N, C-alpha and C positions, 0 to 999 in steps of 0.2 A: 308256749303255744304261739301260733302266728295269728296276729290280729285278723279279725273277720274282713276288714278292708283290704288288706293286703292279699288275702285268699280271693277275694272278688277280682282284684286287679290282675292276678296271676291267671285267673280263669279267663277273663277277657283277652289277655295276651296269647294264651294258648289257642283260643278260638280264631284269632286273627293270623296266626302264624302261617297257616296254610295258604292264605291269601296273599300275604306278603311274599313268600317264596315262590308262589305261582307267578306273580307279576314280574319277578326278576329272573325266572328260570330261563337257562339256556338249554336247549334240547339237542339230542343226538339224531342221527339219521333214522333210527327206529321210530322215532316219534314225528318225524316230519311226514306229512300225508303222501302216499305213493304217488298220486296225480302230480303233486309238485316236483317230486324227485324225477319223475319221467319227462316232464316238461323241460326241466333244467338240463338233464343229461341226455336227452334224446339225440341220436346220431353222433354223439361224441366219441372220440377215440382217446385211449390213454388216459391222462389226467382229466380231459374234459368230461369224461363219462364216470368219474369216480364219485360215486354217492357217498362213500366214507368221508369226503372232504366238506360235506355240507353241514353247517351248523345253523341252528335256528333259535330265535327269541321270539317268544309270544307275548303280544301287548295289545289290549283293547284300545283302538285307535278313535273308535266312534261311540264308545259308551253303551253298545248293545250287549255286553257281556259274553260276545263271542270274540275271542282274540284274533286279531291279525297275525300274520307270521312274516318275520323279517328273516330271511334266509341269506347265508353268506357262504361262498365256495372258497375255501382256504387251501389252495394248491398252486403249482406252478403255471397251470393253464389260465387260472382266473386272476392270479395275484402278480403284481409287479413290485418294483422298489417300495419300500416303507410300508410293507404289508397292505398295500391298497388293492383290495379284491373286489369282484363283482357281488353286489348285493340286490335282492329282489324283496319285494314287499307284496303279500298276496292277501286277498280277503275271501273268506267263505261265502258263497251264494247258493241259492237253490239249485243252480246247475253246474256247480263245480267252483274251483278256485280261480279268482280274477286277479290278474297282475295289476296292482296299483302304481308301482314305481319300479324301475330298473336302474340302478347306479353303477356304472361300469368300474369305477375306481374309488373306492373309499376304504379307509382303514377302519372307520366306525359309522354306523348308520343306526340312529336311535330316535325315539319319540321326544318331542320338545314339551314345553310346559304350556304354550299357548295353542289355541285351536281356531280353525276357520271352516265355516259352514258344517260344523258338527264332527270334524275330524282333527285330531291333534296334529301340530306340525311335525315334520321329520327333519332331522339334523344330520347332515353328512360331513365328515371330517376326512380330507385327503392329505396325507403326509407328504409335504413338498421337499423336506430335508430333514436335517437332524434338529433344527430348531424352528421350522415354519410349518404351519398347517392352513390349508384352505378350507373354509367352512361355508356351506350352502344350507339355508333353511328353505324347506319345500312346504307350500301351503296348499291345502285342498280347495279347489274352486268349484265345487258341486259334483264334479265327476272325474277329476284327475289331480295329481299333484304337480305343481309348477314351482320352479325356482323363484323365490321372493326376495331374500336378503343374502347377500354374499360378502364375505371379508377374509382377510387373511390374519393370522395371529402368530406374531413372531416373539419367541423367547429372547428377552433382553437381559436377564439377571435374576438375582433373588434379592428380596428385602425382608429382613428379620426372618430368614429361614424359608420364606416362601416364594414361589416362582412369580416373575413379573413379566407381563406380556404386552407387547404394543399390537394394537388392532387397527387395521386399515381397510376401509370399505373397498370392494371390488365388484366389477361388473358381473352380472350373472349370465351374459349371453354366451360366453364360453365356459363350460363347466369343467372341461377336462385340460390339464397342463398340456402344452405343445409337445408333439412327439416327432421324432424323426421318421423318415420313410422306412428305415430298416425296422424300428419299433412297431410301426403301423402294419407292416406286411408280416412280422413275426406274430403279432396278436391276431390277425385275421386268419392265419394259418393255424394257430393254436385253438381257435374258438370257431368251429364250423357252424354255418347257419342251421338251426333246428327246423325239421320239418313238422315238429309237433309244437306249434306256436301256441302260447297261452292266450286266453280270452282277454279282450279289451272291453271297457264299457264306454257307451255314447248315451248321453241323456236324450229323451224324448220330451219328458216333462217332469219337472221337479218343483212343484209349487201348489199353493192354493188358488182357487178362482171360483167365480160363479157362473153357472149356466141359467140364463134366464128362462122364464116360463115360456114353453113352446119353442124354445130355441136349442142350439147344439153348439158345442166348441170343438174345433178340430186342430190337430197338429200333424203336420206333414213330415215324414221321415223317409230316409233311403237307407237300404241294406246292400252293402256291396260284398260281404264276405259269404262263403259257403257255411252251412250248418249253423247259421246265426239264429239266436233267439230274442224275443221280446219278453222281458220279465219285469214284474213290479207289483204294485199294489195301490188300490185307491179306495176312499171312503166318502160317502156322500151323506149330508144332512139337509133337512128341510122338507116341508110338507107332511102329510100323514104317514108316508112310507119311508121317508129318508132314503130315497132311492134315485139311481140314474142308471141309464143304459149305456154300454161301452162296447164299441166295434172296432175292428181293424179291417179296413177296406183297401182294395186295390184302386187304381186310378179310375177305371171305368166303373166300378161299383160305386165309388164316391160320387161320380158325376150322376149316376142313376139315383143314388140317395138324395142328392140334392134336389132332384126333381120329383121326389115322393113316390118312386118306385121301389118295389121289392128287390133286394139284393142278396147275393151271396157273401158271406162274411169269412175272414180268416179267424176272427175271434168275436164271440157274441156273448156278453155276460148276462143278458136279460136284465130284467130290473133288479138292482142289487144295492143293498146299502154298503157292503164292504166285499171286496173280492180280489183275488190275485190273478196275474197274467203270467203264463210260462209257455209261449207259443213259439214253435220253430218255424222260421220263414225263410223262404229263398230270396236271392238278390231281386231288388226292384223298388219301386216307388209306392209308398203306402201312406194312408191316412188313419191316425188314431182319433176317433170320434167320441166325445161325451154328449150323449143326447138326453134332453129333457123335454122332447116334442110331445110326449104323451101328457105332460102336465100343462094345462093351459092357464093355471092360476098361480102357481107357486114356483119361484126360483129355487135351485139347488146349490149349496155350497159344496165343493169337491176338494179334497187333498189328494194329490196323486203323485207317485214317484215311479215312473216307467222308463226303463232303459233298454238299449240294444246290447246284446253280448255277441261279439263276433271276432 
């Protein structure tokens, strides 16, 4: 008979196995969302529009249990020497998949062990030769991934049967190795510019703050792209209603609001404790207003994460 403790341990292992395999799973094109495939292959010809060459890894970068997708195109259009290929990282949002990072030339792109502002670091490895690799660590700065630490790793031999590397710090201002004019021209011809550009994120507000009694707090933002959306979520606490009013106003409407007049709004939450914004906006200058003017006695604490997708 198998001891009861071993049975319990085996049961736990069986329960955890699906989660382990999910975290490390590499998917095929059938499992990559159609929206991402169309963004990457739009207007491509030949190898550049080959959806069969797309491979993806799913990994939860921000701990919300909704995995981000690291996509790699493995063909002659996207890859150069050393299997350095184009990689993309996408996040699922309420209005589609948003591009977090595009790495033009990497043999590997994977999540690191450290985190910044709630997102795991991303590590890129670019093969520079038979024994040398350029490494870039990207850190999240609240709304995008930016190069943080860079170095080269050179294989110098083995010790007790294990490889030994020499690591040298490198500047992050130039991410790609130098290319000849012929290589650049060839790459431009092979990878036409897509007319179906992926969405990008720009922050309006991503913090906690206080709106005083009878006061309001505003954030000015500008939209430049067509079919842009303002999305996000806010929550208020304080007073008997735990509420705040949130508006999106144009320039003239904001001036009228400041002078106590009735205004037309692009978005109006009414008095709300918690609510979401998902508002399409044309190009222009706008104001995101958190108003507590209806409460003359109690300040309100607000936590808000509002972004532009365009």
